N, C-alpha and C positions, 0 to 999 in steps of 0.2 A: 918690749921685754916680756917674756912669758911669766904669767902669774900662776905659780904652782898652787893647786887647790886640793883639799880633801873633800870628796863628794860622797855623800851617804845616800844610797838608793834603797827604798823600801818597796819590795816586790814579791808578793806571795807566789805568783806564777812563774818566777824566774827559773830558767833552765840553763845549766852550764853546757858547754860544747859537747861533753861526753854523755849528755842526757837527752831523752826524747823531748820534743817540744820546741817552741820558738826560742832561739838563742840570740836574738837581736841584741838584747841588753848585755849579755856576756861579751859579744863582739864589740859593742860600743865601749864597755868598761875596759877591755883589753887595749883598745885603741887609745883611750884616755891615759892608760898606764904607760903606753909607749911614748906619749907626749910628756911624761914626767909627773902626771897627776896621781894622787892616791885615791883609790876607790874602795869603799866598803859597801857590801850588799847584804841586807837582811832579807833572807828568803825562807821559804817553807821547806821542811824536810819531806813533805807530801807532794807527790807529782800531781800537778794540775791537770795533766792529760789522762792519767790512769786512776788517780785517786788513792794510790797506794804509797806506802813509805818507800823512800828512795834508798833501799838497801841499808847497809850499815854506815850511813853517812856520819862522819864526825861532825860535832857541833860547829867547829870553826876550822876553816882551811884557807890557805893562800895559794893561788896558782903561780905558775912560773914567772908571770909578769908582776906579781905583787898585789893582784886583786884579791881582797879578803871577802870570803863568803861566810856569813853567820847564819846557821840554820835555827830558826826561831819556832818554838812549839806551835803546832797547828793540830786541831782536832781532826783525826783522819777519817772524816765522814763525808767527803766532798760529793760522792756519787750516790748517797743513800736517798735523799729527797731534797727538795728546794729548801725546806726549813733547816735540815741538817747542814746543808751547804752554807746557809747564813750563819749558823753556829760556828762552822769552820772559819768563815771570814772573820767573825768577831773574835775568835780565839787568837788568830794571827794579828788582828788589829791591836789587841792588848799586849801580846807577848812581844811584837815588833817594837812597840813604843817603849816598853821596859828595856829591851836590849839596846834600843837606840840611845837611851839616856846615857849608857855607859861607853858609847863610842865618842872618843875625845877629839878635840881640835878639828871639828868639822867646819867647812866653809860654806857648804850649800847642801840642802836636802832636796833630793829628787824623788818625787812621788809619781806613781803611775796608776792609771785606772783603765779597765777593771782589774780585780774587784775594787769597787769604789770605797769599801770600808777601810782599806789601808791608807786612803787619802788623808783622813783625819790624823792618823798617826804621824804621817810625814809633815803635815801642816803644824801640828802641835810641837813636834820636835824642833822644827825650824824656828818657831816663835820662842820656845824656851831657850834655845841656843843663840837667839838674836841674829839669825842668818837668813838668806833668801830661800824661798820655797818655789821650786819649779814643779809644775804639774804637767805630766804627759798624758794626753787623752788618746788611747789606742782603740777605743770602742765607745759608742754612745750609750752607756749604761746610766740609768735604767731604761732608756727608750727602747733599746733592742729587746730587753727582757720582757717588756710589756707587749711589744709588737709580736713576738714569737709565742706569747701566751704562757711564759714561765712565771712571770710576776703578775698576780691577779688581785691580791689583797689591796683594797683602796688605801688603807692606812699605811701599809708598807710602801706603796707607790708614792704617796704624798711625802713621806719621810725621806725616801730615796731621792726624790726630785728636789726637796729642800737641801739635802746634803750636797747634791750635784751643784746647785747654784752657789751654795756657800763656798765650796772648793774653788769654783771658777772665779768668784769675786775676790777671794782672799789669796789666790796664787800671785806671786810677783811676776811670773811669766807662765803662759800656757803654750804647750807644744801640741800640735795635732799631726797625725801621720797620714792624713788624707785630706785633700782639698774639700771633700764633701762634708767634713766635720766643722769647718770654720764658721759657717753661718750659725750652726746649732749652738756652739759654745759662746759665741758673741751675744746671741739673743738671750742667753742665760747669765750674762754678767761678766764673761771673761774679758780681761784687758790684756794688751800686749800679746796677742796671739801670733805664733810663728808656725809656719808649715815646714816640717822636715819629713818628707815622705818615707814610707817603707822602701826598701831596696834590697840589694843582695851583693855579696862579695863574689865577683866573677872568678877570683883566684881559687875559690873553693870547689869549682866545677870545671870539668873538662868536657866540652861538647863533642869531642872526637871519640870519647870512650863509648863502648857498646854495652857495658854492664853484663857481660856474659857470666861472670862469676855470681852475680846476684841472681840471675835466672837459674843457674845450677843449684844454688843454695836453697831456693824455695820451689824447686821442681816446676819451673815455668818453661814452656816450650821455647826453644831458641828461635824457631821460625815464625812464632806468633806475632801478630800486631798487638802490642801491649799498651793499654791505656791505664795510667797509674794515677790514683788519687792519694795524696799524702797529707795527713792532718787529723784533726779531731773528728770523732764519730759521735756527734751530738745532735740535738734537736734542730739547730740552725742549719746543719750541713746537708739536709735533704737527701740523704743517701738512699732512701727508699726509691727515689726517682732513678737512681743509678741501677738498682736492682730491676726495676721495670724495664729500663732500656736494655739491660743484659738479657732479660727474657725475650725481648724482640730480636736479639742478635744470636740466639742459640742455634739458628740455622747455619751460621758461619763459624765453625770451630777455630778458624785462624785468628779470630778476634778474641782477646782475653782481657779481662778487667781486674786490676789489682787495687784493693783498698788497704792502704798501709796506714797504721796508726791505732788509736784507741779512743775510748770515750764511753759515756754512759749507755749509748745506744748500740754499741758494738755487739754484745751478746744477743740482743734481739735481732739485729740485722743478720748475724751468722745463722741463727735459727731459721729465719725467714728464707734465706738463700738455700739452706739445706732442705727445707720443706718444699721449695719450688724446684729443687734439683738443678740449680744454676751452676753447672760444672764450669762455666766460663768466668766465674767470679772467685777470686782468691783473696782471703783475708790474711794479712801479714802483720805481725806485731810491730809497734813503733821502733824506730831506730834513732840513734843520736845524730846530731848534725854532722859529726865527723864521718858518719856512714851514709848520709843522705845523698852525697854526690854519686855514689855507686848505685843507689836505688834509682835515682832519676836517670842515670845513664842507661839503665835497662829498659826504660820506657821509650816507646815510639811517639807517644803523645801524653800529655798530662792534663788532668781534669781539676777544675775549680768550680765549686757549686755551693750555692746558698738558697734558702727558701725564697720564694717569690714575694718578698716583703719590700715595700717601697723604701724603707729606711736603709736596707742593705745596699741600695744603689750608691750610698755614700762611702763605701769601704774601699780600702786598698789592701787586699789580703796579702800577707807575707808570702804565702805559697806561690802566688802567681809570679812574683819576682824571682824566687828560687827556680821555678820552672824555666823562666826565660834565661836566667844565668846559666842553666844547664844546657841551653841550646835546644830545648824541646818545645814543640808547638803547644799552645794552650787551648784546650777545649773549655770554653768559659760559659757557665750557666749562671752568670751574675750580670745584672745590668749596671747602668750608671757610669761613674767616673773610671772604674777599672776597665770596663768595656771600651771606653774611649781610648785608653792607653793601648790596649791590645790591638784594637782595630786600626788605629792611626799608624802603628808600627808594622801592621800586617804580620803580627806575631802569633796568630791563632785564629780560631773561629768561635764566634759567639752564638749561643742558642738561647731561646727564651727560658728563664728559670721555671721549674715546675712542669716541664714538657718532656716526658720520657721518649715519645716518638721522635721529636726533633733531635734529642740527644742521640738516640740510636742512629738516626739518619746521618748525622754529622760524623759519628764514629765510623760508620761504613764508608763514607766519602773519604775520610782521612786514610783509612786502610787501603783504599783503592788508589790513592795518590801519595805514595811514600816520598817521592822527590819534592812534591809541593810542601809536604810536612817538614822535611828537612830545611827547606828554604825559609819557611815561617819560623822554625826554631832558631835559625841563625839570625833572622831579623830581630827576634827578641833578645838574643845575646848581645847584639850590637847596641840595642837600646839601653840595656843594663850598663854596658861599658861607657856609653856616652852621657847618660842622664841619671841613672839610678844606682850608681856604684856605691857600695857601702862606705868606701874610704872617703869619697867626696862628700857624702852625707854626714859622715862622722866629723869631717873638717868643719862643716857648718854647725854641727851640734857643739863641738868644742869651742868654737868662736862665740856661740851664744852663751855657754856656761861662763866663759871668761869675762864676757861683757856684764854679766849679772854680778860678778864679784868686784869688778873694777869701780 
């Protein structure tokens, strides 16, 4: 017999389907609602991707399936500096806790990290309400922040590592979205660790679509071989390497590179591309998940890239699964577990991270072999349908939630 639950999610970086950014949590919440569960999400009114206010968002709204989203005050300074970013996290930590107190008849609190600072809010709400606390680990913070050089202060590092261990030890269940995270969280005290990997909803994408309208909208040549990167423009994303590769490719005007998204590094990258007269690089503003299928359909190949940092080999980036669901070959400048997925499915081509020459060479090779690219793209699509379908993963997630309440 189905146990109907009221689930409270605390998530500063939450993005609804009609907003730019990762929408995995809205997709999961809507799936839970279809199963009869009640879901309330406490989220920020400030876009985690752009750092700006999300228009004239009302404080509380309910979507067509009954998922309630409460926008909780957040200091709008995400992209000013690291210290201001921490203040933004702390403001949401406090406001989300206060708002969470007034959400009634909750059966389970679902916390997610990063940002890690919202974890204590979720934990404390769960303990005050006497209900289970589920911690979802989407990123190994603070380890990633230290590795990339964003977090340098020794005291802050120590405090962050203490908080990380505290949350792992005190969660009733820990979920990781990559097999590369399991050992890390267990070594730091996590019990009852479950892997539910990132995936994609194949029904959101049509691999037969050619994205002509998207190319027209952004003045992209219809006959060009288009390589598209979709996602954050931050320090970790190593997009300077893409600019260097584009410089190497300027002798072939039939190859064009699109960087779709936003982030702290985007203004600098745009200025750099302009200074270097990179006419083969196009910067496009972020689009909502509802529009992402059209954007990916316009691409001949899609790019995923991170800095050449050992820890990044543990990641399962969301964008890679969306690329495969769209039936587009993945050009992958990330090593580790995600490379294994792509290569075993023959769903794309991997290059060493941090190597612009290798990246440029692979892009040329793909442009010269469009039929091979299409075959790799469809291989990726088949893998999503068989192994990484959002519905199948949502089934696993729902079963896990219900087992925590029973």
